[in-house]
N, CA and C atoms of all chains as a GROMACS GRO file, in nm:
protein
  618
    1MET      N    1  -0.034   2.124   0.507
    1MET     CA    2  -0.096   2.085   0.633
    1MET      C    3  -0.220   2.000   0.605
    2ILE      N    4  -0.215   1.881   0.647
    2ILE     CA    5  -0.329   1.791   0.630
    2ILE      C    6  -0.400   1.781   0.764
    3PRO      N    7  -0.529   1.810   0.770
    3PRO     CA    8  -0.599   1.798   0.898
    3PRO      C    9  -0.590   1.655   0.952
    4ILE      N   10  -0.574   1.645   1.082
    4ILE     CA   11  -0.557   1.514   1.142
    4ILE      C   12  -0.684   1.430   1.128
    5SER      N   13  -0.797   1.502   1.109
    5SER     CA   14  -0.923   1.427   1.099
    5SER      C   15  -0.928   1.342   0.972
    6TRP      N   16  -0.852   1.382   0.870
    6TRP     CA   17  -0.851   1.299   0.749
    6TRP      C   18  -0.786   1.164   0.776
    7TYR      N   19  -0.675   1.171   0.849
    7TYR     CA   20  -0.609   1.044   0.886
    7TYR      C   21  -0.704   0.957   0.968
    8LEU      N   22  -0.774   1.023   1.061
    8LEU     CA   23  -0.864   0.947   1.148
    8LEU      C   24  -0.978   0.887   1.067
    9LEU      N   25  -1.027   0.964   0.969
    9LEU     CA   26  -1.135   0.912   0.884
    9LEU      C   27  -1.086   0.793   0.802
   10LEU      N   28  -0.965   0.806   0.747
   10LEU     CA   29  -0.910   0.693   0.671
   10LEU      C   30  -0.894   0.571   0.760
   11SER      N   31  -0.848   0.597   0.883
   11SER     CA   32  -0.831   0.488   0.978
   11SER      C   33  -0.964   0.421   1.010
   12ALA      N   34  -1.068   0.505   1.031
   12ALA     CA   35  -1.200   0.448   1.060
   12ALA      C   36  -1.253   0.371   0.940
   13ALA      N   37  -1.226   0.422   0.819
   13ALA     CA   38  -1.272   0.352   0.699
   13ALA      C   39  -1.204   0.217   0.686
   14LEU      N   40  -1.073   0.213   0.713
   14LEU     CA   41  -1.001   0.086   0.707
   14LEU      C   42  -1.058  -0.012   0.808
   15PHE      N   43  -1.082   0.039   0.929
   15PHE     CA   44  -1.136  -0.047   1.035
   15PHE      C   45  -1.271  -0.104   0.994
   16CYS      N   46  -1.357  -0.016   0.936
   16CYS     CA   47  -1.491  -0.063   0.899
   16CYS      C   48  -1.484  -0.160   0.782
   17LEU      N   49  -1.388  -0.140   0.691
   17LEU     CA   50  -1.370  -0.239   0.584
   17LEU      C   51  -1.334  -0.374   0.644
   18GLY      N   52  -1.249  -0.371   0.746
   18GLY     CA   53  -1.213  -0.496   0.813
   18GLY      C   54  -1.334  -0.562   0.876
   19VAL      N   55  -1.420  -0.479   0.939
   19VAL     CA   56  -1.538  -0.536   1.004
   19VAL      C   57  -1.632  -0.596   0.899
   20VAL      N   58  -1.648  -0.525   0.786
   20VAL     CA   59  -1.735  -0.576   0.680
   20VAL      C   60  -1.682  -0.709   0.626
   21GLY      N   61  -1.552  -0.713   0.602
   21GLY     CA   62  -1.493  -0.837   0.554
   21GLY      C   63  -1.511  -0.950   0.653
   22PHE      N   64  -1.494  -0.916   0.780
   22PHE     CA   65  -1.510  -1.017   0.885
   22PHE      C   66  -1.652  -1.071   0.886
   23LEU      N   67  -1.750  -0.983   0.865
   23LEU     CA   68  -1.889  -1.027   0.874
   23LEU      C   69  -1.933  -1.102   0.749
   24ILE      N   70  -1.887  -1.058   0.633
   24ILE     CA   71  -1.942  -1.111   0.508
   24ILE      C   72  -1.867  -1.233   0.460
   25LYS      N   73  -1.737  -1.230   0.466
   25LYS     CA   74  -1.659  -1.338   0.408
   25LYS      C   75  -1.674  -1.465   0.490
   26ARG      N   76  -1.674  -1.577   0.422
   26ARG     CA   77  -1.687  -1.705   0.491
   26ARG      C   78  -1.565  -1.792   0.473
   27ASN      N   79  -1.458  -1.733   0.424
   27ASN     CA   80  -1.333  -1.807   0.412
   27ASN      C   81  -1.246  -1.774   0.532
   28LEU      N   82  -1.186  -1.876   0.591
   28LEU     CA   83  -1.110  -1.855   0.715
   28LEU      C   84  -0.994  -1.759   0.694
   29ILE      N   85  -0.925  -1.774   0.581
   29ILE     CA   86  -0.809  -1.688   0.556
   29ILE      C   87  -0.852  -1.544   0.535
   30THR      N   88  -0.963  -1.525   0.464
   30THR     CA   89  -1.011  -1.389   0.440
   30THR      C   90  -1.053  -1.323   0.570
   31VAL      N   91  -1.118  -1.400   0.658
   31VAL     CA   92  -1.157  -1.346   0.788
   31VAL      C   93  -1.034  -1.303   0.866
   32PHE      N   94  -0.931  -1.385   0.857
   32PHE     CA   95  -0.807  -1.354   0.928
   32PHE      C   96  -0.743  -1.227   0.874
   33MET      N   97  -0.746  -1.212   0.740
   33MET     CA   98  -0.688  -1.091   0.681
   33MET      C   99  -0.770  -0.968   0.719
   34SER      N  100  -0.901  -0.985   0.739
   34SER     CA  101  -0.983  -0.872   0.781
   34SER      C  102  -0.943  -0.827   0.921
   35ILE      N  103  -0.910  -0.923   1.007
   35ILE     CA  104  -0.863  -0.886   1.141
   35ILE      C  105  -0.735  -0.804   1.131
   36GLU      N  106  -0.645  -0.848   1.043
   36GLU     CA  107  -0.521  -0.773   1.024
   36GLU      C  108  -0.550  -0.632   0.974
   37LEU      N  109  -0.650  -0.620   0.887
   37LEU     CA  110  -0.685  -0.488   0.834
   37LEU      C  111  -0.735  -0.397   0.945
   38MET      N  112  -0.813  -0.453   1.038
   38MET     CA  113  -0.860  -0.373   1.151
   38MET      C  114  -0.743  -0.326   1.235
   39LEU      N  115  -0.648  -0.416   1.261
   39LEU     CA  116  -0.531  -0.378   1.341
   39LEU      C  117  -0.456  -0.264   1.273
   40ASN      N  118  -0.442  -0.274   1.139
   40ASN     CA  119  -0.365  -0.171   1.070
   40ASN      C  120  -0.439  -0.038   1.066
   41GLY      N  121  -0.572  -0.044   1.063
   41GLY     CA  122  -0.648   0.080   1.070
   41GLY      C  123  -0.624   0.152   1.201
   42VAL      N  124  -0.621   0.077   1.310
   42VAL     CA  125  -0.593   0.138   1.440
   42VAL      C  126  -0.452   0.192   1.444
   43ASN      N  127  -0.357   0.119   1.384
   43ASN     CA  128  -0.218   0.164   1.379
   43ASN      C  129  -0.206   0.300   1.313
   44LEU      N  130  -0.285   0.320   1.207
   44LEU     CA  131  -0.277   0.446   1.134
   44LEU      C  132  -0.315   0.563   1.223
   45SER      N  133  -0.419   0.546   1.304
   45SER     CA  134  -0.457   0.658   1.391
   45SER      C  135  -0.351   0.680   1.499
   46PHE      N  136  -0.290   0.572   1.546
   46PHE     CA  137  -0.180   0.586   1.643
   46PHE      C  138  -0.068   0.671   1.585
   47VAL      N  139  -0.028   0.638   1.462
   47VAL     CA  140   0.084   0.710   1.402
   47VAL      C  141   0.046   0.855   1.376
   48ALA      N  142  -0.080   0.877   1.335
   48ALA     CA  143  -0.122   1.015   1.307
   48ALA      C  144  -0.114   1.100   1.434
   49PHE      N  145  -0.166   1.047   1.544
   49PHE     CA  146  -0.161   1.124   1.668
   49PHE      C  147  -0.017   1.141   1.718
   50ALA      N  148   0.064   1.036   1.702
   50ALA     CA  149   0.203   1.047   1.747
   50ALA      C  150   0.276   1.153   1.667
   51HIS      N  151   0.246   1.161   1.538
   51HIS     CA  152   0.313   1.261   1.456
   51HIS      C  153   0.265   1.401   1.490
   52GLN      N  154   0.138   1.412   1.524
   52GLN     CA  155   0.086   1.547   1.552
   52GLN      C  156   0.139   1.601   1.684
   53TRP      N  157   0.142   1.516   1.784
   53TRP     CA  158   0.181   1.563   1.916
   53TRP      C  159   0.329   1.542   1.945
   54HIS      N  160   0.404   1.494   1.848
   54HIS     CA  161   0.547   1.471   1.862
   54HIS      C  162   0.578   1.381   1.981
   55LEU      N  163   0.499   1.278   1.995
   55LEU     CA  164   0.523   1.180   2.100
   55LEU      C  165   0.573   1.052   2.036
   56VAL      N  166   0.684   1.004   2.085
   56VAL     CA  167   0.744   0.886   2.022
   56VAL      C  168   0.672   0.759   2.066
   57LYS      N  169   0.611   0.767   2.183
   57LYS     CA  170   0.556   0.644   2.238
   57LYS      C  171   0.442   0.589   2.154
   58GLY      N  172   0.372   0.678   2.085
   58GLY     CA  173   0.265   0.630   1.997
   58GLY      C  174   0.321   0.541   1.887
   59GLN      N  175   0.432   0.585   1.828
   59GLN     CA  176   0.491   0.505   1.722
   59GLN      C  177   0.545   0.374   1.775
   60ILE      N  178   0.601   0.379   1.896
   60ILE     CA  179   0.653   0.255   1.954
   60ILE      C  180   0.540   0.158   1.984
   61PHE      N  181   0.427   0.216   2.024
   61PHE     CA  182   0.311   0.129   2.049
   61PHE      C  183   0.270   0.059   1.920
   62VAL      N  184   0.283   0.130   1.808
   62VAL     CA  185   0.252   0.068   1.679
   62VAL      C  186   0.346  -0.050   1.654
   63PHE      N  187   0.473  -0.034   1.691
   63PHE     CA  188   0.566  -0.147   1.677
   63PHE      C  189   0.514  -0.267   1.754
   64PHE      N  190   0.470  -0.241   1.877
   64PHE     CA  191   0.424  -0.353   1.959
   64PHE      C  192   0.300  -0.417   1.899
   65VAL      N  193   0.211  -0.332   1.846
   65VAL     CA  194   0.091  -0.388   1.782
   65VAL      C  195   0.130  -0.476   1.664
   66MET      N  196   0.228  -0.429   1.587
   66MET     CA  197   0.274  -0.507   1.472
   66MET      C  198   0.333  -0.640   1.516
   67VAL      N  199   0.410  -0.635   1.626
   67VAL     CA  200   0.472  -0.759   1.674
   67VAL      C  201   0.365  -0.858   1.718
   68VAL      N  202   0.267  -0.807   1.792
   68VAL     CA  203   0.160  -0.896   1.837
   68VAL      C  204   0.082  -0.949   1.718
   69ALA      N  205   0.062  -0.863   1.616
   69ALA     CA  206  -0.009  -0.909   1.496
   69ALA      C  207   0.070  -1.017   1.425
   70ALA      N  208   0.204  -1.002   1.423
   70ALA     CA  209   0.285  -1.103   1.357
   70ALA      C  210   0.277  -1.235   1.432
   71ALA      N  211   0.284  -1.228   1.565
   71ALA     CA  212   0.274  -1.351   1.643
   71ALA      C  213   0.138  -1.416   1.622
   72GLU      N  214   0.035  -1.333   1.620
   72GLU     CA  215  -0.100  -1.384   1.598
   72GLU      C  216  -0.112  -1.448   1.460
   73ALA      N  217  -0.050  -1.383   1.360
   73ALA     CA  218  -0.057  -1.439   1.225
   73ALA      C  219   0.012  -1.574   1.219
   74ALA      N  220   0.127  -1.584   1.286
   74ALA     CA  221   0.200  -1.712   1.282
   74ALA      C  222   0.116  -1.823   1.344
   75VAL      N  223   0.066  -1.799   1.465
   75VAL     CA  224  -0.012  -1.903   1.531
   75VAL      C  225  -0.142  -1.930   1.457
   76GLY      N  226  -0.208  -1.821   1.412
   76GLY     CA  227  -0.336  -1.837   1.344
   76GLY      C  228  -0.323  -1.915   1.216
   77LEU      N  229  -0.218  -1.886   1.138
   77LEU     CA  230  -0.203  -1.959   1.013
   77LEU      C  231  -0.168  -2.104   1.039
   78ALA      N  232  -0.092  -2.129   1.146
   78ALA     CA  233  -0.066  -2.269   1.182
   78ALA      C  234  -0.196  -2.340   1.217
   79ILE      N  235  -0.284  -2.270   1.291
   79ILE     CA  236  -0.413  -2.329   1.325
   79ILE      C  237  -0.495  -2.353   1.199
   80ILE      N  238  -0.490  -2.258   1.105
   80ILE     CA  239  -0.565  -2.274   0.980
   80ILE      C  240  -0.516  -2.396   0.905
   81ILE      N  241  -0.384  -2.414   0.900
   81ILE     CA  242  -0.330  -2.530   0.828
   81ILE      C  243  -0.374  -2.659   0.897
   82ALA      N  244  -0.372  -2.658   1.031
   82ALA     CA  245  -0.415  -2.779   1.103
   82ALA      C  246  -0.562  -2.808   1.077
   83VAL      N  247  -0.646  -2.702   1.077
   83VAL     CA  248  -0.789  -2.721   1.051
   83VAL      C  249  -0.811  -2.773   0.910
   84PHE      N  250  -0.736  -2.719   0.816
   84PHE     CA  251  -0.755  -2.762   0.677
   84PHE      C  252  -0.713  -2.908   0.660
   85ARG      N  253  -0.606  -2.948   0.732
   85ARG     CA  254  -0.564  -3.088   0.725
   85ARG      C  255  -0.672  -3.179   0.781
   86ALA      N  256  -0.736  -3.134   0.891
   86ALA     CA  257  -0.832  -3.221   0.957
   86ALA      C  258  -0.963  -3.228   0.881
   87ARG      N  259  -1.006  -3.118   0.820
   87ARG     CA  260  -1.140  -3.116   0.760
   87ARG      C  261  -1.140  -3.090   0.611
   88SER      N  262  -1.029  -3.052   0.555
   88SER     CA  263  -1.015  -3.016   0.414
   88SER      C  264  -1.124  -2.919   0.368
   89THR      N  265  -1.152  -2.822   0.453
   89THR     CA  266  -1.237  -2.709   0.412
   89THR      C  267  -1.192  -2.586   0.488
   90LEU      N  268  -1.222  -2.470   0.430
   90LEU     CA  269  -1.187  -2.346   0.498
   90LEU      C  270  -1.311  -2.264   0.531
   91ALA      N  271  -1.430  -2.316   0.499
   91ALA     CA  272  -1.551  -2.240   0.525
   91ALA      C  273  -1.580  -2.239   0.674
   92VAL      N  274  -1.599  -2.121   0.730
   92VAL     CA  275  -1.616  -2.113   0.874
   92VAL      C  276  -1.747  -2.176   0.919
   93ASP      N  277  -1.844  -2.187   0.829
   93ASP     CA  278  -1.971  -2.248   0.870
   93ASP      C  279  -1.957  -2.398   0.892
   94ARG      N  280  -1.858  -2.458   0.827
   94ARG     CA  281  -1.839  -2.602   0.844
   94ARG      C  282  -1.745  -2.632   0.961
   95ILE      N  283  -1.683  -2.530   1.015
   95ILE     CA  284  -1.589  -2.552   1.126
   95ILE      C  285  -1.658  -2.503   1.252
   96ASP      N  286  -1.770  -2.561   1.286
   96ASP     CA  287  -1.844  -2.511   1.401
   96ASP      C  288  -1.839  -2.607   1.519
   97LEU      N  289  -1.757  -2.710   1.510
   97LEU     CA  290  -1.743  -2.801   1.623
   97LEU      C  291  -1.598  -2.800   1.668
   98MET      N  292  -1.579  -2.807   1.801
   98MET     CA  293  -1.443  -2.808   1.850
   98MET      C  294  -1.377  -2.942   1.828
   99LYS      N  295  -1.457  -3.049   1.839
   99LYS     CA  296  -1.395  -3.181   1.822
   99LYS      C  297  -1.407  -3.225   1.678
  100LEU      N  298  -1.326  -3.320   1.644
  100LEU     CA  299  -1.323  -3.365   1.505
  100LEU      C  300  -1.443  -3.452   1.473
  101MET      N  301   0.234  -1.081   0.538
  101MET     CA  302   0.169  -1.096   0.408
  101MET      C  303   0.227  -1.214   0.333
  102VAL      N  304   0.358  -1.232   0.344
  102VAL     CA  305   0.422  -1.346   0.278
  102VAL      C  306   0.366  -1.476   0.334
  103LEU      N  307   0.348  -1.476   0.467
  103LEU     CA  308   0.290  -1.594   0.531
  103LEU      C  309   0.153  -1.626   0.472
  104PHE      N  310   0.071  -1.521   0.458
  104PHE     CA  311  -0.063  -1.541   0.403
  104PHE      C  312  -0.054  -1.599   0.263
  105THR      N  313   0.035  -1.542   0.183
  105THR     CA  314   0.048  -1.590   0.046
  105THR      C  315   0.088  -1.737   0.044
  106PHE      N  316   0.181  -1.772   0.132
  106PHE     CA  317   0.225  -1.911   0.135
  106PHE      C  318   0.110  -2.003   0.176
  107VAL      N  319   0.032  -1.959   0.274
  107VAL     CA  320  -0.077  -2.046   0.320
  107VAL      C  321  -0.182  -2.060   0.211
  108VAL      N  322  -0.213  -1.950   0.142
  108VAL     CA  323  -0.311  -1.959   0.032
  108VAL      C  324  -0.261  -2.055  -0.074
  109MET      N  325  -0.132  -2.046  -0.103
  109MET     CA  326  -0.074  -2.134  -0.205
  109MET      C  327  -0.075  -2.278  -0.159
  110LEU      N  328  -0.045  -2.296  -0.031
  110LEU     CA  329  -0.031  -2.432   0.023
  110LEU      C  330  -0.166  -2.503   0.027
  111LEU      N  331  -0.270  -2.431   0.065
  111LEU     CA  332  -0.397  -2.498   0.088
  111LEU      C  333  -0.475  -2.518  -0.041
  112ASN      N  334  -0.457  -2.428  -0.138
  112ASN     CA  335  -0.517  -2.446  -0.270
  112ASN      C  336  -0.668  -2.470  -0.259
  113ALA      N  337  -0.734  -2.384  -0.182
  113ALA     CA  338  -0.877  -2.401  -0.162
  113ALA      C  339  -0.954  -2.343  -0.281
  114GLY      N  340  -1.073  -2.394  -0.301
  114GLY     CA  341  -1.153  -2.349  -0.414
  114GLY      C  342  -1.228  -2.221  -0.382
  115ARG      N  343  -1.331  -2.193  -0.462
  115ARG     CA  344  -1.413  -2.075  -0.437
  115ARG      C  345  -1.488  -2.089  -0.306
  116GLU      N  346  -1.510  -1.974  -0.241
  116GLU     CA  347  -1.588  -1.983  -0.118
  116GLU      C  348  -1.736  -1.978  -0.154
  117GLU      N  349  -1.815  -2.054  -0.079
  117GLU     CA  350  -1.957  -2.059  -0.113
  117GLU      C  351  -2.035  -1.963  -0.025
  118ARG      N  352  -2.141  -1.910  -0.082
  118ARG     CA  353  -2.230  -1.823  -0.004
  118ARG      C  354  -2.315  -1.910   0.087
  119THR      N  355  -2.331  -1.868   0.210
  119THR     CA  356  -2.410  -1.947   0.303
  119THR      C  357  -2.508  -1.855   0.375
  120LEU      N  358  -2.584  -1.919   0.463
  120LEU     CA  359  -2.682  -1.842   0.540
  120LEU      C  360  -2.612  -1.737   0.626
  121GLY      N  361  -2.497  -1.775   0.680
  121GLY     CA  362  -2.424  -1.684   0.767
  121GLY      C  363  -2.382  -1.558   0.694
  122SER      N  364  -2.333  -1.574   0.571
  122SER     CA  365  -2.289  -1.456   0.498
  122SER      C  366  -2.406  -1.369   0.459
  123ARG      N  367  -2.523  -1.433   0.432
  123ARG     CA  368  -2.640  -1.352   0.397
  123ARG      C  369  -2.685  -1.270   0.518
  124ALA      N  370  -2.688  -1.335   0.635
  124ALA     CA  371  -2.726  -1.261   0.756
  124ALA      C  372  -2.625  -1.151   0.784
  125GLY      N  373  -2.497  -1.182   0.761
  125GLY     CA  374  -2.394  -1.080   0.780
  125GLY      C  375  -2.416  -0.961   0.689
  126LYS      N  376  -2.458  -0.990   0.564
  126LYS     CA  377  -2.482  -0.880   0.471
  126LYS      C  378  -2.601  -0.796   0.516
  127ILE      N  379  -2.710  -0.866   0.556
  127ILE     CA  380  -2.832  -0.792   0.586
  127ILE      C  381  -2.818  -0.710   0.714
  128ILE      N  382  -2.762  -0.773   0.817
  128ILE     CA  383  -2.752  -0.702   0.945
  128ILE      C  384  -2.622  -0.624   0.955
  129GLY      N  385  -2.516  -0.684   0.903
  129GLY     CA  386  -2.384  -0.626   0.924
  129GLY      C  387  -2.361  -0.497   0.848
  130PHE      N  388  -2.404  -0.494   0.722
  130PHE     CA  389  -2.378  -0.374   0.642
  130PHE      C  390  -2.436  -0.248   0.704
  131PRO      N  391  -2.567  -0.245   0.737
  131PRO     CA  392  -2.620  -0.123   0.800
  131PRO      C  393  -2.553  -0.091   0.932
  132ALA      N  394  -2.523  -0.194   1.010
  132ALA     CA  395  -2.460  -0.168   1.139
  132ALA      C  396  -2.324  -0.104   1.119
  133VAL      N  397  -2.246  -0.157   1.024
  133VAL     CA  398  -2.113  -0.102   1.003
  133VAL      C  399  -2.121   0.038   0.945
  134VAL      N  400  -2.216   0.060   0.855
  134VAL     CA  401  -2.232   0.195   0.799
  134VAL      C  402  -2.271   0.294   0.908
  135ALA      N  403  -2.361   0.252   0.998
  135ALA     CA  404  -2.400   0.339   1.109
  135ALA      C  405  -2.281   0.368   1.199
  136PHE      N  406  -2.202   0.264   1.224
  136PHE     CA  407  -2.082   0.280   1.308
  136PHE      C  408  -1.985   0.379   1.246
  137LEU      N  409  -1.963   0.361   1.114
  137LEU     CA  410  -1.873   0.453   1.044
  137LEU      C  411  -1.928   0.595   1.048
  138GLY      N  412  -2.060   0.608   1.032
  138GLY     CA  413  -2.120   0.740   1.037
  138GLY      C  414  -2.100   0.806   1.172
  139VAL      N  415  -2.120   0.728   1.279
  139VAL     CA  416  -2.102   0.784   1.414
  139VAL      C  417  -1.958   0.830   1.433
  140ILE      N  418  -1.863   0.744   1.393
  140ILE     CA  419  -1.722   0.781   1.410
  140ILE      C  420  -1.689   0.905   1.328
  141ALA      N  421  -1.741   0.908   1.203
  141ALA     CA  422  -1.709   1.022   1.116
  141ALA      C  423  -1.765   1.151   1.173
  142THR      N  424  -1.888   1.146   1.225
  142THR     CA  425  -1.944   1.269   1.281
  142THR      C  426  -1.865   1.313   1.404
  143VAL      N  427  -1.826   1.217   1.486
  143VAL     CA  428  -1.747   1.253   1.605
  143VAL      C  429  -1.616   1.318   1.564
  144ILE      N  430  -1.550   1.257   1.465
  144ILE     CA  431  -1.420   1.311   1.422
  144ILE      C  432  -1.437   1.449   1.360
  145LEU      N  433  -1.540   1.463   1.277
  145LEU     CA  434  -1.557   1.590   1.207
  145LEU      C  435  -1.607   1.699   1.300
  146LYS      N  436  -1.676   1.660   1.407
  146LYS     CA  437  -1.726   1.761   1.500
  146LYS      C  438  -1.618   1.811   1.594
  147ALA      N  439  -1.519   1.727   1.621
  147ALA     CA  440  -1.412   1.768   1.712
  147ALA      C  441  -1.331   1.877   1.646
  148GLN      N  442  -1.330   1.995   1.705
  148GLN     CA  443  -1.270   2.110   1.638
  148GLN      C  444  -1.121   2.124   1.668
  149ASN      N  445  -1.082   2.086   1.789
  149ASN     CA  446  -0.945   2.119   1.830
  149ASN      C  447  -0.845   2.008   1.798
  150LEU      N  448  -0.871   1.934   1.691
  150LEU     CA  449  -0.779   1.826   1.660
  150LEU      C  450  -0.650   1.878   1.599
  151GLY      N  451  -0.660   1.984   1.519
  151GLY     CA  452  -0.540   2.040   1.460
  151GLY      C  453  -0.499   1.965   1.336
  152ALA      N  454  -0.382   1.998   1.288
  152ALA     CA  455  -0.335   1.938   1.164
  152ALA      C  456  -0.194   1.887   1.182
  153ALA      N  457  -0.160   1.786   1.105
  153ALA     CA  458  -0.025   1.732   1.108
  153ALA      C  459   0.041   1.768   0.976
  154SER      N  460   0.147   1.844   0.984
  154SER     CA  461   0.213   1.880   0.858
  154SER      C  462   0.329   1.785   0.835
  155LEU      N  463   0.344   1.747   0.709
  155LEU     CA  464   0.448   1.652   0.678
  155LEU      C  465   0.586   1.717   0.677
  156SER      N  466   0.588   1.853   0.682
  156SER     CA  467   0.718   1.919   0.682
  156SER      C  468   0.776   1.929   0.823
  157ASP      N  469   0.697   1.887   0.922
  157ASP     CA  470   0.750   1.884   1.059
  157ASP      C  471   0.872   1.794   1.065
  158PRO      N  472   0.962   1.826   1.158
  158PRO     CA  473   1.074   1.732   1.175
  158PRO      C  474   1.023   1.594   1.214
  159ILE      N  475   1.051   1.501   1.131
  159ILE     CA  476   1.002   1.365   1.156
  159ILE      C  477   1.087   1.302   1.265
  160THR      N  478   1.024   1.221   1.346
  160THR     CA  479   1.091   1.159   1.460
  160THR      C  480   1.217   1.086   1.414
  161SER      N  481   1.326   1.114   1.480
  161SER     CA  482   1.450   1.052   1.438
  161SER      C  483   1.461   0.913   1.497
  162THR      N  484   1.540   0.832   1.432
  162THR     CA  485   1.563   0.696   1.480
  162THR      C  486   1.629   0.698   1.618
  163GLU      N  487   1.715   0.800   1.638
  163GLU     CA  488   1.785   0.809   1.766
  163GLU      C  489   1.686   0.825   1.881
  164GLU      N  490   1.594   0.919   1.862
  164GLU     CA  491   1.495   0.945   1.966
  164GLU      C  492   1.409   0.821   1.990
  165LEU      N  493   1.370   0.761   1.877
  165LEU     CA  494   1.284   0.642   1.885
  165LEU      C  495   1.352   0.531   1.962
  166SER      N  496   1.479   0.507   1.930
  166SER     CA  497   1.548   0.396   1.995
  166SER      C  498   1.579   0.428   2.140
  167ARG      N  499   1.598   0.558   2.170
  167ARG     CA  500   1.625   0.590   2.310
  167ARG      C  501   1.504   0.554   2.396
  168VAL      N  502   1.386   0.591   2.347
  168VAL     CA  503   1.267   0.557   2.425
  168VAL      C  504   1.245   0.407   2.427
  169LEU      N  505   1.266   0.343   2.312
  169LEU     CA  506   1.235   0.200   2.304
  169LEU      C  507   1.328   0.117   2.390
  170PHE      N  508   1.456   0.153   2.394
  170PHE     CA  509   1.552   0.068   2.463
  170PHE      C  510   1.584   0.115   2.604
  171HIS      N  511   1.537   0.233   2.642
  171HIS     CA  512   1.558   0.275   2.781
  171HIS      C  513   1.431   0.269   2.863
  172GLU      N  514   1.329   0.344   2.816
  172GLU     CA  515   1.208   0.350   2.898
  172GLU      C  516   1.124   0.224   2.883
  173LEU      N  517   1.121   0.171   2.763
  173LEU     CA  518   1.031   0.058   2.737
  173LEU      C  519   1.109  -0.071   2.715
  174LEU      N  520   1.218  -0.085   2.790
  174LEU     CA  521   1.300  -0.204   2.769
  174LEU      C  522   1.228  -0.330   2.814
  175LEU      N  523   1.158  -0.321   2.926
  175LEU     CA  524   1.090  -0.441   2.978
  175LEU      C  525   0.981  -0.490   2.882
  176PRO      N  526   0.892  -0.401   2.834
  176PRO     CA  527   0.794  -0.449   2.734
  176PRO      C  528   0.862  -0.509   2.611
  177PHE      N  529   0.974  -0.448   2.569
  177PHE     CA  530   1.047  -0.500   2.453
  177PHE      C  531   1.090  -0.644   2.476
  178GLU      N  532   1.146  -0.667   2.594
  178GLU     CA  533   1.195  -0.803   2.623
  178GLU      C  534   1.079  -0.900   2.639
  179VAL      N  535   0.972  -0.853   2.701
  179VAL     CA  536   0.855  -0.941   2.718
  179VAL      C  537   0.800  -0.980   2.581
  180THR      N  538   0.804  -0.884   2.488
  180THR     CA  539   0.756  -0.913   2.353
  180THR      C  540   0.839  -1.022   2.287
  181SER      N  541   0.971  -1.022   2.317
  181SER     CA  542   1.054  -1.126   2.257
  181SER      C  543   1.011  -1.263   2.307
  182ILE      N  544   0.974  -1.270   2.435
  182ILE     CA  545   0.926  -1.399   2.488
  182ILE      C  546   0.797  -1.438   2.418
  183LEU      N  547   0.711  -1.338   2.396
  183LEU     CA  548   0.583  -1.365   2.327
  183LEU      C  549   0.609  -1.422   2.189
  184ILE      N  550   0.704  -1.363   2.116
  184ILE     CA  551   0.734  -1.412   1.980
  184ILE      C  552   0.789  -1.553   1.987
  185LEU      N  553   0.876  -1.576   2.086
  185LEU     CA  554   0.934  -1.710   2.100
  185LEU      C  555   0.823  -1.813   2.120
  186ILE      N  556   0.729  -1.780   2.210
  186ILE     CA  557   0.619  -1.872   2.236
  186ILE      C  558   0.535  -1.891   2.111
  187ALA      N  559   0.514  -1.781   2.036
  187ALA     CA  560   0.434  -1.792   1.914
  187ALA      C  561   0.501  -1.883   1.813
  188VAL      N  562   0.633  -1.869   1.799
  188VAL     CA  563   0.704  -1.955   1.703
  188VAL      C  564   0.695  -2.100   1.746
  189LEU      N  565   0.715  -2.124   1.877
  189LEU     CA  566   0.705  -2.261   1.926
  189LEU      C  567   0.565  -2.317   1.902
  190GLY      N  568   0.464  -2.236   1.930
  190GLY     CA  569   0.327  -2.282   1.910
  190GLY      C  570   0.298  -2.312   1.765
  191ALA      N  571   0.346  -2.224   1.676
  191ALA     CA  572   0.322  -2.245   1.534
  191ALA      C  573   0.386  -2.374   1.486
  192VAL      N  574   0.511  -2.394   1.530
  192VAL     CA  575   0.581  -2.516   1.487
  192VAL      C  576   0.512  -2.639   1.544
  193ALA      N  577   0.472  -2.630   1.671
  193ALA     CA  578   0.406  -2.746   1.733
  193ALA      C  579   0.274  -2.777   1.663
  194LEU      N  580   0.197  -2.673   1.632
  194LEU     CA  581   0.069  -2.695   1.564
  194LEU      C  582   0.090  -2.754   1.426
  195ALA      N  583   0.189  -2.702   1.354
  195ALA     CA  584   0.210  -2.749   1.218
  195ALA      C  585   0.261  -2.892   1.217
  196ARG      N  586   0.339  -2.929   1.321
  196ARG     CA  587   0.394  -3.065   1.323
  196ARG      C  588   0.295  -3.166   1.374
  197ALA      N  589   0.202  -3.123   1.459
  197ALA     CA  590   0.108  -3.218   1.519
  197ALA      C  591   0.027  -3.287   1.411
  198GLY      N  592  -0.011  -3.214   1.308
  198GLY     CA  593  -0.088  -3.274   1.200
  198GLY      C  594  -0.010  -3.383   1.130
  199HIS      N  595   0.120  -3.359   1.108
  199HIS     CA  596   0.203  -3.461   1.044
  199HIS      C  597   0.206  -3.589   1.124
  200GLY      N  598   0.228  -3.572   1.257
  200GLY     CA  599   0.238  -3.690   1.343
  200GLY      C  600   0.111  -3.772   1.340
  201ASP      N  601  -0.004  -3.704   1.346
  201ASP     CA  602  -0.132  -3.777   1.345
  201ASP      C  603  -0.148  -3.856   1.216
  202ARG      N  604  -0.112  -3.791   1.106
  202ARG     CA  605  -0.132  -3.859   0.979
  202ARG      C  606  -0.044  -3.983   0.971
  203ARG      N  607   0.080  -3.970   1.020
  203ARG     CA  608   0.170  -4.085   1.014
  203ARG      C  609   0.118  -4.199   1.101
  204GLU      N  610   0.067  -4.161   1.217
  204GLU     CA  611   0.017  -4.266   1.306
  204GLU      C  612  -0.102  -4.339   1.244
  205SER      N  613  -0.189  -4.263   1.178
  205SER     CA  614  -0.308  -4.327   1.123
  205SER      C  615  -0.271  -4.419   1.007
  206LYS      N  616  -0.159  -4.388   0.940
  206LYS     CA  617  -0.118  -4.476   0.832
  206LYS      C  618  -0.062  -4.606   0.890
   0.00000   0.00000   0.00000
């Protein structure tokens, strides 16, 4: 028997790692991966609660989160490629203007 | 993850440089995130009636999962497919737009 709070703590730790990466890293791809890490941290707590309470909908919600994350990754990486083509840099500090 | 790997390989960017933004993020962000984690941890550890999840419990079967997914949540499932379709179209359009611009400028 593993207390559910351990899963929640791991989930919170993953989420906070994502936030730290988001704040500290200045590479566009790394920032994007940090967002994915935050999403996965939340997913972990969803699955933990779904497993504890024997509710299937929690797990299905995780599927939906994954699908949305995949769609976001596809569009986001396309945007990253477009930005890199236009400016040939990935540093977020240099990408502070909307126009070219 | 494969997508990320491909993009990293494709762009071949160099080392990231430290900037003012990252320094401010370190100075302000680290304590804020640590405080946030501390608050969440205390809340989780203080909650007594959370219970435990044993791995020997009967794990949710695929049958049950699919019954809920394809009967009760059929509409969200289908809406998600439209979302993915739009995402694929957007990704392709974004990736191709750069090519077109470059060709025109040449």
